[in-house]
PQR file of N, CA, C, O and H, with PARSE charges and radii, in Angstrom:
ATOM      1  N   MET A   1       0.823  -1.193   0.000 -0.4000 1.5000
ATOM      2  CA  MET A   1       0.000   0.000   0.000 -0.0000 2.0000
ATOM      3  C   MET A   1       0.866   1.256   0.000  0.5500 1.7000
ATOM      4  O   MET A   1       0.526   2.250  -0.641 -0.5500 1.4000
ATOM      5  N   GLU A   2       1.966   1.209   0.707 -0.4000 1.5000
ATOM      6  CA  GLU A   2       2.851   2.367   0.774 -0.0000 2.0000
ATOM      7  C   GLU A   2       3.440   2.692  -0.602  0.5500 1.7000
ATOM      8  O   GLU A   2       3.595   3.860  -0.958 -0.5500 1.4000
ATOM      9  H   GLU A   2       2.243   0.402   1.227  0.4000 1.0000
ATOM     10  N   THR A   3       3.767   1.647  -1.369 -0.4000 1.5000
ATOM     11  CA  THR A   3       4.296   1.851  -2.715 -0.0000 2.0000
ATOM     12  C   THR A   3       3.259   2.540  -3.595  0.5500 1.7000
ATOM     13  O   THR A   3       3.596   3.423  -4.385 -0.5500 1.4000
ATOM     14  H   THR A   3       3.641   0.698  -1.079  0.4000 1.0000
ATOM     15  N   LEU A   4       2.010   2.138  -3.460 -0.4000 1.5000
ATOM     16  CA  LEU A   4       0.923   2.764  -4.221 -0.0000 2.0000
ATOM     17  C   LEU A   4       0.817   4.248  -3.879  0.5500 1.7000
ATOM     18  O   LEU A   4       0.699   5.084  -4.775 -0.5500 1.4000
ATOM     19  H   LEU A   4       1.736   1.421  -2.819  0.4000 1.0000
ATOM     20  N   LEU A   5       0.856   4.573  -2.614 -0.4000 1.5000
ATOM     21  CA  LEU A   5       0.772   5.967  -2.179 -0.0000 2.0000
ATOM     22  C   LEU A   5       1.957   6.776  -2.696  0.5500 1.7000
ATOM     23  O   LEU A   5       1.794   7.927  -3.099 -0.5500 1.4000
ATOM     24  H   LEU A   5       0.951   3.894  -1.887  0.4000 1.0000
ATOM     25  N   GLU A   6       3.135   6.185  -2.685 -0.4000 1.5000
ATOM     26  CA  GLU A   6       4.316   6.868  -3.211 -0.0000 2.0000
ATOM     27  C   GLU A   6       4.161   7.127  -4.712  0.5500 1.7000
ATOM     28  O   GLU A   6       4.510   8.200  -5.204 -0.5500 1.4000
ATOM     29  H   GLU A   6       3.268   5.250  -2.358  0.4000 1.0000
ATOM     30  N   THR A   7       3.643   6.150  -5.419 -0.4000 1.5000
ATOM     31  CA  THR A   7       3.422   6.299  -6.862 -0.0000 2.0000
ATOM     32  C   THR A   7       2.427   7.406  -7.149  0.5500 1.7000
ATOM     33  O   THR A   7       2.637   8.215  -8.053 -0.5500 1.4000
ATOM     34  H   THR A   7       3.360   5.278  -5.019  0.4000 1.0000
ATOM     35  N   VAL A   8       1.348   7.447  -6.386 -0.4000 1.5000
ATOM     36  CA  VAL A   8       0.340   8.495  -6.551 -0.0000 2.0000
ATOM     37  C   VAL A   8       0.955   9.863  -6.303  0.5500 1.7000
ATOM     38  O   VAL A   8       0.691  10.802  -7.053 -0.5500 1.4000
ATOM     39  H   VAL A   8       1.178   6.789  -5.652  0.4000 1.0000
ATOM     40  N   GLU A   9       1.757   9.988  -5.281 -0.4000 1.5000
ATOM     41  CA  GLU A   9       2.407  11.261  -4.972 -0.0000 2.0000
ATOM     42  C   GLU A   9       3.364  11.677  -6.098  0.5500 1.7000
ATOM     43  O   GLU A   9       3.448  12.859  -6.434 -0.5500 1.4000
ATOM     44  H   GLU A   9       1.971   9.225  -4.672  0.4000 1.0000
ATOM     45  N   GLN A  10       4.074  10.724  -6.671 -0.4000 1.5000
ATOM     46  CA  GLN A  10       4.972  11.031  -7.787 -0.0000 2.0000
ATOM     47  C   GLN A  10       4.175  11.512  -9.000  0.5500 1.7000
ATOM     48  O   GLN A  10       4.577  12.457  -9.679 -0.5500 1.4000
ATOM     49  H   GLN A  10       4.006   9.764  -6.398  0.4000 1.0000
ATOM     50  N   LEU A  11       3.049  10.857  -9.265 -0.4000 1.5000
ATOM     51  CA  LEU A  11       2.209  11.256 -10.391 -0.0000 2.0000
ATOM     52  C   LEU A  11       1.639  12.657 -10.200  0.5500 1.7000
ATOM     53  O   LEU A  11       1.493  13.413 -11.161 -0.5500 1.4000
ATOM     54  H   LEU A  11       2.723  10.090  -8.714  0.4000 1.0000
ATOM     55  N   LYS A  12       1.317  12.998  -8.949 -0.4000 1.5000
ATOM     56  CA  LYS A  12       0.803  14.334  -8.658 -0.0000 2.0000
ATOM     57  C   LYS A  12       1.813  15.416  -9.009  0.5500 1.7000
ATOM     58  O   LYS A  12       1.437  16.543  -9.333 -0.5500 1.4000
ATOM     59  H   LYS A  12       1.435  12.383  -8.168  0.4000 1.0000
ATOM     60  N   LYS A  13       3.086  15.076  -8.945 -0.4000 1.5000
ATOM     61  CA  LYS A  13       4.154  16.042  -9.208 -0.0000 2.0000
ATOM     62  C   LYS A  13       4.651  15.972 -10.650  0.5500 1.7000
ATOM     63  O   LYS A  13       5.624  16.638 -11.001 -0.5500 1.4000
ATOM     64  H   LYS A  13       3.391  14.161  -8.682  0.4000 1.0000
ATOM     65  N   SER A  14       3.999  15.182 -11.478 -0.4000 1.5000
ATOM     66  CA  SER A  14       4.442  15.012 -12.862 -0.0000 2.0000
ATOM     67  C   SER A  14       3.568  15.839 -13.805  0.5500 1.7000
ATOM     68  O   SER A  14       2.655  16.544 -13.375 -0.5500 1.4000
ATOM     69  H   SER A  14       3.208  14.641 -11.193  0.4000 1.0000
ATOM     70  N   GLU A  15       3.869  15.735 -15.095 -0.4000 1.5000
ATOM     71  CA  GLU A  15       3.071  16.433 -16.104 -0.0000 2.0000
ATOM     72  C   GLU A  15       1.647  15.892 -16.172  0.5500 1.7000
ATOM     73  O   GLU A  15       0.755  16.550 -16.708 -0.5500 1.4000
ATOM     74  H   GLU A  15       4.611  15.162 -15.444  0.4000 1.0000
ATOM     75  N   LEU A  16       1.437  14.724 -15.643 -0.4000 1.5000
ATOM     76  CA  LEU A  16       0.100  14.132 -15.605 -0.0000 2.0000
ATOM     77  C   LEU A  16      -0.865  15.010 -14.812  0.5500 1.7000
ATOM     78  O   LEU A  16      -2.044  15.105 -15.153 -0.5500 1.4000
ATOM     79  H   LEU A  16       2.162  14.189 -15.208  0.4000 1.0000
ATOM     80  N   GLU A  17      -0.370  15.646 -13.762 -0.4000 1.5000
ATOM     81  CA  GLU A  17      -1.210  16.526 -12.955 -0.0000 2.0000
ATOM     82  C   GLU A  17      -1.799  17.646 -13.814  0.5500 1.7000
ATOM     83  O   GLU A  17      -2.988  17.949 -13.712 -0.5500 1.4000
ATOM     84  H   GLU A  17       0.588  15.568 -13.485  0.4000 1.0000
ATOM     85  N   THR A  18      -0.977  18.253 -14.652 -0.4000 1.5000
ATOM     86  CA  THR A  18      -1.439  19.330 -15.524 -0.0000 2.0000
ATOM     87  C   THR A  18      -2.490  18.823 -16.497  0.5500 1.7000
ATOM     88  O   THR A  18      -3.505  19.482 -16.725 -0.5500 1.4000
ATOM     89  H   THR A  18      -0.012  18.008 -14.735  0.4000 1.0000
ATOM     90  N   LEU A  19      -2.247  17.657 -17.065 -0.4000 1.5000
ATOM     91  CA  LEU A  19      -3.199  17.065 -17.997 -0.0000 2.0000
ATOM     92  C   LEU A  19      -4.540  16.810 -17.319  0.5500 1.7000
ATOM     93  O   LEU A  19      -5.590  17.123 -17.881 -0.5500 1.4000
ATOM     94  H   LEU A  19      -1.423  17.122 -16.880  0.4000 1.0000
ATOM     95  N   ILE A  20      -4.511  16.253 -16.134 -0.4000 1.5000
ATOM     96  CA  ILE A  20      -5.747  15.957 -15.402 -0.0000 2.0000
ATOM     97  C   ILE A  20      -6.498  17.240 -15.065  0.5500 1.7000
ATOM     98  O   ILE A  20      -7.717  17.307 -15.229 -0.5500 1.4000
ATOM     99  H   ILE A  20      -3.659  15.999 -15.677  0.4000 1.0000
ATOM    100  N   LYS A  21      -5.787  18.248 -14.601 -0.4000 1.5000
ATOM    101  CA  LYS A  21      -6.435  19.523 -14.269 -0.0000 2.0000
ATOM    102  C   LYS A  21      -7.058  20.159 -15.516  0.5500 1.7000
ATOM    103  O   LYS A  21      -8.143  20.736 -15.449 -0.5500 1.4000
ATOM    104  H   LYS A  21      -4.798  18.194 -14.468  0.4000 1.0000
ATOM    105  N   THR A  22      -6.374  20.052 -16.635 -0.4000 1.5000
ATOM    106  CA  THR A  22      -6.906  20.588 -17.892 -0.0000 2.0000
ATOM    107  C   THR A  22      -8.202  19.891 -18.269  0.5500 1.7000
ATOM    108  O   THR A  22      -9.184  20.542 -18.627 -0.5500 1.4000
ATOM    109  H   THR A  22      -5.492  19.583 -16.690  0.4000 1.0000
ATOM    110  N   ARG A  23      -8.204  18.569 -18.187 -0.4000 1.5000
ATOM    111  CA  ARG A  23      -9.417  17.798 -18.527 -0.0000 2.0000
ATOM    112  C   ARG A  23     -10.561  18.117 -17.572  0.5500 1.7000
ATOM    113  O   ARG A  23     -11.707  18.240 -18.003 -0.5500 1.4000
ATOM    114  H   ARG A  23      -7.406  18.041 -17.896  0.4000 1.0000
ATOM    115  N   ILE A  24     -10.270  18.251 -16.299 -0.4000 1.5000
ATOM    116  CA  ILE A  24     -11.313  18.596 -15.323 -0.0000 2.0000
ATOM    117  C   ILE A  24     -11.916  19.954 -15.668  0.5500 1.7000
ATOM    118  O   ILE A  24     -13.132  20.131 -15.600 -0.5500 1.4000
ATOM    119  H   ILE A  24      -9.339  18.152 -15.949  0.4000 1.0000
ATOM    120  N   ASN A  25     -11.071  20.907 -16.037 -0.4000 1.5000
ATOM    121  CA  ASN A  25     -11.571  22.221 -16.430 -0.0000 2.0000
ATOM    122  C   ASN A  25     -12.438  22.141 -17.684  0.5500 1.7000
ATOM    123  O   ASN A  25     -13.447  22.838 -17.785 -0.5500 1.4000
ATOM    124  H   ASN A  25     -10.083  20.762 -16.093  0.4000 1.0000
ATOM    125  N   GLU A  26     -12.051  21.298 -18.637 -0.4000 1.5000
ATOM    126  CA  GLU A  26     -12.861  21.119 -19.845 -0.0000 2.0000
ATOM    127  C   GLU A  26     -14.239  20.580 -19.491  0.5500 1.7000
ATOM    128  O   GLU A  26     -15.245  21.038 -20.032 -0.5500 1.4000
ATOM    129  H   GLU A  26     -11.231  20.732 -18.555  0.4000 1.0000
ATOM    130  N   PHE A  27     -14.290  19.610 -18.587 -0.4000 1.5000
ATOM    131  CA  PHE A  27     -15.577  19.066 -18.179 -0.0000 2.0000
ATOM    132  C   PHE A  27     -16.395  20.102 -17.418  0.5500 1.7000
ATOM    133  O   PHE A  27     -17.616  20.158 -17.565 -0.5500 1.4000
ATOM    134  H   PHE A  27     -13.473  19.238 -18.147  0.4000 1.0000
ATOM    135  N   SER A  28     -15.740  20.913 -16.617 -0.4000 1.5000
ATOM    136  CA  SER A  28     -16.436  21.960 -15.878 -0.0000 2.0000
ATOM    137  C   SER A  28     -16.999  23.022 -16.814  0.5500 1.7000
ATOM    138  O   SER A  28     -18.076  23.566 -16.569 -0.5500 1.4000
ATOM    139  H   SER A  28     -14.748  20.867 -16.497  0.4000 1.0000
ATOM    140  N   ASP A  29     -16.268  23.313 -17.886 -0.4000 1.5000
ATOM    141  CA  ASP A  29     -16.689  24.343 -18.834 -0.0000 2.0000
ATOM    142  C   ASP A  29     -17.924  23.948 -19.627  0.5500 1.7000
ATOM    143  O   ASP A  29     -18.650  24.821 -20.102 -0.5500 1.4000
ATOM    144  H   ASP A  29     -15.393  22.870 -18.086  0.4000 1.0000
ATOM    145  N   ILE A  30     -18.181  22.653 -19.780 -0.4000 1.5000
ATOM    146  CA  ILE A  30     -19.310  22.201 -20.598 -0.0000 2.0000
ATOM    147  C   ILE A  30     -20.632  22.749 -20.073  0.5500 1.7000
ATOM    148  O   ILE A  30     -21.553  22.993 -20.853 -0.5500 1.4000
ATOM    149  H   ILE A  30     -17.591  21.944 -19.394  0.4000 1.0000
ATOM    150  N   LYS A  31     -20.734  22.942 -18.767 -0.4000 1.5000
ATOM    151  CA  LYS A  31     -21.996  23.446 -18.212 -0.0000 2.0000
ATOM    152  C   LYS A  31     -22.293  24.879 -18.651  0.5500 1.7000
ATOM    153  O   LYS A  31     -23.425  25.347 -18.527 -0.5500 1.4000
ATOM    154  H   LYS A  31     -19.985  22.744 -18.134  0.4000 1.0000
ATOM    155  N   HIS A  32     -21.278  25.572 -19.163 -0.4000 1.5000
ATOM    156  CA  HIS A  32     -21.469  26.931 -19.664 -0.0000 2.0000
ATOM    157  C   HIS A  32     -21.660  26.945 -21.179  0.5500 1.7000
ATOM    158  O   HIS A  32     -21.836  28.006 -21.777 -0.5500 1.4000
ATOM    159  H   HIS A  32     -20.358  25.192 -19.264  0.4000 1.0000
ATOM    160  N   GLY A  33     -21.624  25.772 -21.792 -0.4000 1.5000
ATOM    161  CA  GLY A  33     -21.769  25.670 -23.240 -0.0000 2.0000
ATOM    162  C   GLY A  33     -23.220  25.749 -23.668  0.5500 1.7000
ATOM    163  O   GLY A  33     -24.126  25.904 -22.850 -0.5500 1.4000
ATOM    164  H   GLY A  33     -21.481  24.910 -21.306  0.4000 1.0000
ATOM    165  N   SER A  34     -23.412  25.641 -24.951 -0.4000 1.5000
ATOM    166  CA  SER A  34     -24.772  25.670 -25.497 -0.0000 2.0000
ATOM    167  C   SER A  34     -25.478  24.356 -25.165  0.5500 1.7000
ATOM    168  O   SER A  34     -24.841  23.368 -24.799 -0.5500 1.4000
ATOM    169  H   SER A  34     -22.675  25.515 -25.616  0.4000 1.0000
ATOM    170  N   ILE A  35     -26.783  24.362 -25.298 -0.4000 1.5000
ATOM    171  CA  ILE A  35     -27.568  23.153 -25.045 -0.0000 2.0000
ATOM    172  C   ILE A  35     -27.150  22.051 -26.021  0.5500 1.7000
ATOM    173  O   ILE A  35     -27.185  20.870 -25.676 -0.5500 1.4000
ATOM    174  H   ILE A  35     -27.301  25.164 -25.595  0.4000 1.0000
ATOM    175  N   ASN A  36     -26.756  22.436 -27.240 -0.4000 1.5000
ATOM    176  CA  ASN A  36     -26.301  21.448 -28.220 -0.0000 2.0000
ATOM    177  C   ASN A  36     -24.994  20.796 -27.786  0.5500 1.7000
ATOM    178  O   ASN A  36     -24.832  19.585 -27.935 -0.5500 1.4000
ATOM    179  H   ASN A  36     -26.728  23.396 -27.520  0.4000 1.0000
ATOM    180  N   ASP A  37     -24.067  21.576 -27.256 -0.4000 1.5000
ATOM    181  CA  ASP A  37     -22.806  21.019 -26.764 -0.0000 2.0000
ATOM    182  C   ASP A  37     -23.040  20.080 -25.589  0.5500 1.7000
ATOM    183  O   ASP A  37     -22.408  19.029 -25.485 -0.5500 1.4000
ATOM    184  H   ASP A  37     -24.200  22.560 -27.135  0.4000 1.0000
ATOM    185  N   ILE A  38     -23.948  20.466 -24.711 -0.4000 1.5000
ATOM    186  CA  ILE A  38     -24.278  19.618 -23.558 -0.0000 2.0000
ATOM    187  C   ILE A  38     -24.909  18.313 -24.032  0.5500 1.7000
ATOM    188  O   ILE A  38     -24.598  17.243 -23.509 -0.5500 1.4000
ATOM    189  H   ILE A  38     -24.462  21.319 -24.795  0.4000 1.0000
ATOM    190  N   PHE A  39     -25.794  18.404 -25.021 -0.4000 1.5000
ATOM    191  CA  PHE A  39     -26.445  17.202 -25.548 -0.0000 2.0000
ATOM    192  C   PHE A  39     -25.426  16.263 -26.188  0.5500 1.7000
ATOM    193  O   PHE A  39     -25.490  15.051 -25.978 -0.5500 1.4000
ATOM    194  H   PHE A  39     -26.046  19.273 -25.446  0.4000 1.0000
ATOM    195  N   LYS A  40     -24.482  16.806 -26.968 -0.4000 1.5000
ATOM    196  CA  LYS A  40     -23.456  15.964 -27.590 -0.0000 2.0000
ATOM    197  C   LYS A  40     -22.599  15.287 -26.529  0.5500 1.7000
ATOM    198  O   LYS A  40     -22.225  14.124 -26.681 -0.5500 1.4000
ATOM    199  H   LYS A  40     -24.429  17.790 -27.138  0.4000 1.0000
ATOM    200  N   GLU A  41     -22.289  16.001 -25.466 -0.4000 1.5000
ATOM    201  CA  GLU A  41     -21.518  15.407 -24.367 -0.0000 2.0000
ATOM    202  C   GLU A  41     -22.314  14.293 -23.691  0.5500 1.7000
ATOM    203  O   GLU A  41     -21.757  13.256 -23.331 -0.5500 1.4000
ATOM    204  H   GLU A  41     -22.592  16.946 -25.342  0.4000 1.0000
ATOM    205  N   LEU A  42     -23.614  14.513 -23.520 -0.4000 1.5000
ATOM    206  CA  LEU A  42     -24.488  13.480 -22.953 -0.0000 2.0000
ATOM    207  C   LEU A  42     -24.482  12.235 -23.832  0.5500 1.7000
ATOM    208  O   LEU A  42     -24.399  11.115 -23.329 -0.5500 1.4000
ATOM    209  H   LEU A  42     -24.066  15.356 -23.812  0.4000 1.0000
ATOM    210  N   CYS A  43     -24.568  12.429 -25.135 -0.4000 1.5000
ATOM    211  CA  CYS A  43     -24.526  11.286 -26.061 -0.0000 2.0000
ATOM    212  C   CYS A  43     -23.236  10.498 -25.887  0.5500 1.7000
ATOM    213  O   CYS A  43     -23.248   9.267 -25.868 -0.5500 1.4000
ATOM    214  H   CYS A  43     -24.635  13.340 -25.544  0.4000 1.0000
ATOM    215  N   PHE A  44     -22.135  11.206 -25.763 -0.4000 1.5000
ATOM    216  CA  PHE A  44     -20.851  10.537 -25.567 -0.0000 2.0000
ATOM    217  C   PHE A  44     -20.855   9.730 -24.270  0.5500 1.7000
ATOM    218  O   PHE A  44     -20.396   8.588 -24.240 -0.5500 1.4000
ATOM    219  H   PHE A  44     -22.125  12.205 -25.779  0.4000 1.0000
ATOM    220  N   CYS A  45     -21.371  10.328 -23.210 -0.4000 1.5000
ATOM    221  CA  CYS A  45     -21.405   9.636 -21.907 -0.0000 2.0000
ATOM    222  C   CYS A  45     -22.259   8.375 -21.977  0.5500 1.7000
ATOM    223  O   CYS A  45     -21.898   7.346 -21.406 -0.5500 1.4000
ATOM    224  H   CYS A  45     -21.744  11.256 -23.235  0.4000 1.0000
ATOM    225  N   ILE A  46     -23.380   8.452 -22.667 -0.4000 1.5000
ATOM    226  CA  ILE A  46     -24.249   7.274 -22.810 -0.0000 2.0000
ATOM    227  C   ILE A  46     -23.532   6.190 -23.609  0.5500 1.7000
ATOM    228  O   ILE A  46     -23.616   5.009 -23.274 -0.5500 1.4000
ATOM    229  H   ILE A  46     -23.673   9.288 -23.131  0.4000 1.0000
ATOM    230  N   MET A  47     -22.825   6.594 -24.666 -0.4000 1.5000
ATOM    231  CA  MET A  47     -22.099   5.610 -25.478 -0.0000 2.0000
ATOM    232  C   MET A  47     -21.025   4.904 -24.675  0.5500 1.7000
ATOM    233  O   MET A  47     -20.830   3.700 -24.841 -0.5500 1.4000
ATOM    234  H   MET A  47     -22.757   7.554 -24.937  0.4000 1.0000
ATOM    235  N   THR A  48     -20.323   5.618 -23.811 -0.4000 1.5000
ATOM    236  CA  THR A  48     -19.218   4.998 -23.085 -0.0000 2.0000
ATOM    237  C   THR A  48     -19.693   3.965 -22.080  0.5500 1.7000
ATOM    238  O   THR A  48     -18.900   3.146 -21.615 -0.5500 1.4000
ATOM    239  H   THR A  48     -20.481   6.596 -23.677  0.4000 1.0000
ATOM    240  N   ALA A  49     -20.963   3.990 -21.740 -0.4000 1.5000
ATOM    241  CA  ALA A  49     -21.493   2.966 -20.837 -0.0000 2.0000
ATOM    242  C   ALA A  49     -21.595   1.626 -21.546  0.5500 1.7000
ATOM    243  O   ALA A  49     -21.694   0.585 -20.896 -0.5500 1.4000
ATOM    244  H   ALA A  49     -21.607   4.655 -22.117  0.4000 1.0000
ATOM    245  N   ASN A  50     -21.571   1.644 -22.876 -0.4000 1.5000
ATOM    246  CA  ASN A  50     -21.766   0.419 -23.650 -0.0000 2.0000
ATOM    247  C   ASN A  50     -20.544  -0.062 -24.421  0.5500 1.7000
ATOM    248  O   ASN A  50     -20.549  -1.171 -24.954 -0.5500 1.4000
ATOM    249  H   ASN A  50     -21.490   2.490 -23.404  0.4000 1.0000
ATOM    250  N   CYS A  51     -19.505   0.752 -24.486 -0.4000 1.5000
ATOM    251  CA  CYS A  51     -18.268   0.293 -25.140 -0.0000 2.0000
ATOM    252  C   CYS A  51     -17.111   1.164 -24.668  0.5500 1.7000
ATOM    253  O   CYS A  51     -17.306   2.121 -23.919 -0.5500 1.4000
ATOM    254  H   CYS A  51     -19.501   1.654 -24.053  0.4000 1.0000
ATOM    255  N   GLY A  52     -15.915   0.827 -25.108 -0.4000 1.5000
ATOM    256  CA  GLY A  52     -14.716   1.517 -24.650 -0.0000 2.0000
ATOM    257  C   GLY A  52     -14.641   2.970 -25.087  0.5500 1.7000
ATOM    258  O   GLY A  52     -15.223   3.357 -26.100 -0.5500 1.4000
ATOM    259  H   GLY A  52     -15.756   0.049 -25.716  0.4000 1.0000
ATOM    260  N   ALA A  53     -13.924   3.763 -24.318 -0.4000 1.5000
ATOM    261  CA  ALA A  53     -13.809   5.198 -24.574 -0.0000 2.0000
ATOM    262  C   ALA A  53     -13.151   5.485 -25.918  0.5500 1.7000
ATOM    263  O   ALA A  53     -13.581   6.397 -26.624 -0.5500 1.4000
ATOM    264  H   ALA A  53     -13.452   3.448 -23.495  0.4000 1.0000
ATOM    265  N   GLU A  54     -12.119   4.730 -26.290 -0.4000 1.5000
ATOM    266  CA  GLU A  54     -11.430   4.993 -27.558 -0.0000 2.0000
ATOM    267  C   GLU A  54     -12.383   4.864 -28.740  0.5500 1.7000
ATOM    268  O   GLU A  54     -12.389   5.712 -29.633 -0.5500 1.4000
ATOM    269  H   GLU A  54     -11.769   3.989 -25.716  0.4000 1.0000
ATOM    270  N   LYS A  55     -13.184   3.808 -28.747 -0.4000 1.5000
ATOM    271  CA  LYS A  55     -14.148   3.606 -29.833 -0.0000 2.0000
ATOM    272  C   LYS A  55     -15.200   4.713 -29.801  0.5500 1.7000
ATOM    273  O   LYS A  55     -15.607   5.205 -30.853 -0.5500 1.4000
ATOM    274  H   LYS A  55     -13.178   3.119 -28.022  0.4000 1.0000
ATOM    275  N   CYS A  56     -15.638   5.104 -28.630 -0.4000 1.5000
ATOM    276  CA  CYS A  56     -16.637   6.164 -28.515 -0.0000 2.0000
ATOM    277  C   CYS A  56     -16.101   7.492 -29.021  0.5500 1.7000
ATOM    278  O   CYS A  56     -16.826   8.256 -29.658 -0.5500 1.4000
ATOM    279  H   CYS A  56     -15.307   4.704 -27.775  0.4000 1.0000
ATOM    280  N   ILE A  57     -14.837   7.771 -28.741 -0.4000 1.5000
ATOM    281  CA  ILE A  57     -14.227   9.005 -29.239 -0.0000 2.0000
ATOM    282  C   ILE A  57     -14.225   8.989 -30.765  0.5500 1.7000
ATOM    283  O   ILE A  57     -14.551   9.989 -31.404 -0.5500 1.4000
ATOM    284  H   ILE A  57     -14.248   7.151 -28.223  0.4000 1.0000
ATOM    285  N   GLU A  58     -13.857   7.853 -31.340 -0.4000 1.5000
ATOM    286  CA  GLU A  58     -13.847   7.719 -32.800 -0.0000 2.0000
ATOM    287  C   GLU A  58     -15.247   7.956 -33.377  0.5500 1.7000
ATOM    288  O   GLU A  58     -15.401   8.708 -34.339 -0.5500 1.4000
ATOM    289  H   GLU A  58     -13.592   7.040 -30.821  0.4000 1.0000
ATOM    290  N   ILE A  59     -16.243   7.330 -32.806 -0.4000 1.5000
ATOM    291  CA  ILE A  59     -17.625   7.482 -33.270 -0.0000 2.0000
ATOM    292  C   ILE A  59     -18.097   8.913 -33.070  0.5500 1.7000
ATOM    293  O   ILE A  59     -18.709   9.500 -33.962 -0.5500 1.4000
ATOM    294  H   ILE A  59     -16.118   6.718 -32.024  0.4000 1.0000
ATOM    295  N   HIS A  60     -17.817   9.467 -31.918 -0.4000 1.5000
ATOM    296  CA  HIS A  60     -18.247  10.830 -31.582 -0.0000 2.0000
ATOM    297  C   HIS A  60     -17.663  11.832 -32.576  0.5500 1.7000
ATOM    298  O   HIS A  60     -18.354  12.761 -32.995 -0.5500 1.4000
ATOM    299  H   HIS A  60     -17.320   8.990 -31.194  0.4000 1.0000
ATOM    300  N   GLU A  61     -16.405  11.654 -32.955 -0.4000 1.5000
ATOM    301  CA  GLU A  61     -15.762  12.555 -33.912 -0.0000 2.0000
ATOM    302  C   GLU A  61     -16.381  12.421 -35.296  0.5500 1.7000
ATOM    303  O   GLU A  61     -16.516  13.414 -36.011 -0.5500 1.4000
ATOM    304  H   GLU A  61     -15.844  10.899 -32.614  0.4000 1.0000
ATOM    305  N   LYS A  62     -16.761  11.202 -35.682 -0.4000 1.5000
ATOM    306  CA  LYS A  62     -17.376  10.988 -37.000 -0.0000 2.0000
ATOM    307  C   LYS A  62     -18.793  11.567 -37.054  0.5500 1.7000
ATOM    308  O   LYS A  62     -19.164  12.202 -38.041 -0.5500 1.4000
ATOM    309  H   LYS A  62     -16.652  10.395 -35.101  0.4000 1.0000
ATOM    310  N   ILE A  63     -19.568  11.354 -36.018 -0.4000 1.5000
ATOM    311  CA  ILE A  63     -20.960  11.818 -36.009 -0.0000 2.0000
ATOM    312  C   ILE A  63     -21.031  13.310 -35.723  0.5500 1.7000
ATOM    313  O   ILE A  63     -21.773  14.033 -36.388 -0.5500 1.4000
ATOM    314  H   ILE A  63     -19.266  10.838 -35.216  0.4000 1.0000
ATOM    315  N   ASN A  64     -20.268  13.776 -34.742 -0.4000 1.5000
ATOM    316  CA  ASN A  64     -20.171  15.169 -34.330 -0.0000 2.0000
ATOM    317  C   ASN A  64     -21.535  15.854 -34.252  0.5500 1.7000
ATOM    318  O   ASN A  64     -22.358  15.463 -33.423 -0.5500 1.4000
ATOM    319  H   ASN A  64     -19.666  13.188 -34.202  0.4000 1.0000
ATOM    320  N   LYS A  65     -21.802  16.852 -35.078 -0.4000 1.5000
ATOM    321  CA  LYS A  65     -23.046  17.628 -34.989 -0.0000 2.0000
ATOM    322  C   LYS A  65     -24.272  16.833 -35.401  0.5500 1.7000
ATOM    323  O   LYS A  65     -25.398  17.224 -35.095 -0.5500 1.4000
ATOM    324  H   LYS A  65     -21.134  17.170 -35.751  0.4000 1.0000
ATOM    325  N   GLU A  66     -24.065  15.723 -36.093 -0.4000 1.5000
ATOM    326  CA  GLU A  66     -25.202  14.912 -36.530 -0.0000 2.0000
ATOM    327  C   GLU A  66     -25.967  14.306 -35.346  0.5500 1.7000
ATOM    328  O   GLU A  66     -27.105  13.866 -35.509 -0.5500 1.4000
ATOM    329  H   GLU A  66     -23.150  15.404 -36.342  0.4000 1.0000
ATOM    330  N   PHE A  67     -25.359  14.281 -34.173 -0.4000 1.5000
ATOM    331  CA  PHE A  67     -26.091  13.836 -32.982 -0.0000 2.0000
ATOM    332  C   PHE A  67     -27.360  14.663 -32.821  0.5500 1.7000
ATOM    333  O   PHE A  67     -28.355  14.187 -32.274 -0.5500 1.4000
ATOM    334  H   PHE A  67     -24.434  14.638 -34.041  0.4000 1.0000
ATOM    335  N   LEU A  68     -27.319  15.889 -33.295 -0.4000 1.5000
ATOM    336  CA  LEU A  68     -28.441  16.807 -33.126 -0.0000 2.0000
ATOM    337  C   LEU A  68     -29.536  16.579 -34.162  0.5500 1.7000
ATOM    338  O   LEU A  68     -30.661  17.042 -33.979 -0.5500 1.4000
ATOM    339  H   LEU A  68     -26.510  16.276 -33.739  0.4000 1.0000
ATOM    340  N   ASN A  69     -29.221  15.866 -35.254 -0.4000 1.5000
ATOM    341  CA  ASN A  69     -30.175  15.737 -36.358 -0.0000 2.0000
ATOM    342  C   ASN A  69     -30.590  14.312 -36.702  0.5500 1.7000
ATOM    343  O   ASN A  69     -31.657  14.101 -37.278 -0.5500 1.4000
ATOM    344  H   ASN A  69     -28.307  15.490 -35.402  0.4000 1.0000
ATOM    345  N   LEU A  70     -29.769  13.348 -36.361 -0.4000 1.5000
ATOM    346  CA  LEU A  70     -30.068  11.962 -36.743 -0.0000 2.0000
ATOM    347  C   LEU A  70     -31.290  11.448 -36.000  0.5500 1.7000
ATOM    348  O   LEU A  70     -31.505  11.754 -34.827 -0.5500 1.4000
ATOM    349  H   LEU A  70     -28.902  13.520 -35.893  0.4000 1.0000
ATOM    350  N   SER A  71     -32.081  10.663 -36.710 -0.4000 1.5000
ATOM    351  CA  SER A  71     -33.232  10.042 -36.060 -0.0000 2.0000
ATOM    352  C   SER A  71     -32.988   8.540 -35.963  0.5500 1.7000
ATOM    353  O   SER A  71     -32.171   7.976 -36.691 -0.5500 1.4000
ATOM    354  H   SER A  71     -31.906  10.414 -37.663  0.4000 1.0000
ATOM    355  N   GLN A  72     -33.697   7.926 -35.071 -0.4000 1.5000
ATOM    356  CA  GLN A  72     -33.575   6.486 -34.884 -0.0000 2.0000
ATOM    357  C   GLN A  72     -34.342   5.790 -36.000  0.5500 1.7000
ATOM    358  O   GLN A  72     -35.483   6.155 -36.281 -0.5500 1.4000
ATOM    359  H   GLN A  72     -34.360   8.384 -34.479  0.4000 1.0000
ATOM    360  N   PRO A  73     -33.728   4.783 -36.647 -0.5600 1.5000
ATOM    361  CA  PRO A  73     -34.457   4.070 -37.702  0.2800 2.0000
ATOM    362  C   PRO A  73     -35.653   3.333 -37.130  0.5500 1.7000
ATOM    363  O   PRO A  73     -35.635   2.874 -35.988 -0.5500 1.4000
ATOM    364  N   ASN A  74     -36.693   3.229 -37.946 -0.4000 1.5000
ATOM    365  CA  ASN A  74     -37.928   2.515 -37.510 -0.0000 2.0000
ATOM    366  C   ASN A  74     -37.730   1.035 -37.510  0.5500 1.7000
ATOM    367  O   ASN A  74     -38.651   0.289 -37.176 -0.5500 1.4000
ATOM    368  H   ASN A  74     -36.708   3.601 -38.874  0.4000 1.0000
TER
END
């Protein structure tokens, strides 16, 4: 357990800390975005519950604004 805590402390002092803080700020900023941006983020979150994040990022980038216009097939 002590090794784990030491590793966490080292990571806190690395460039990873900056990356994590940047991502947290990006997520915080979404609440100030347009309703369309919030909806697209919601779509991404729903997708990640059903498959891996990398695949969802790929799909999200391909669909992008079409999340706002696509309809479900009958």
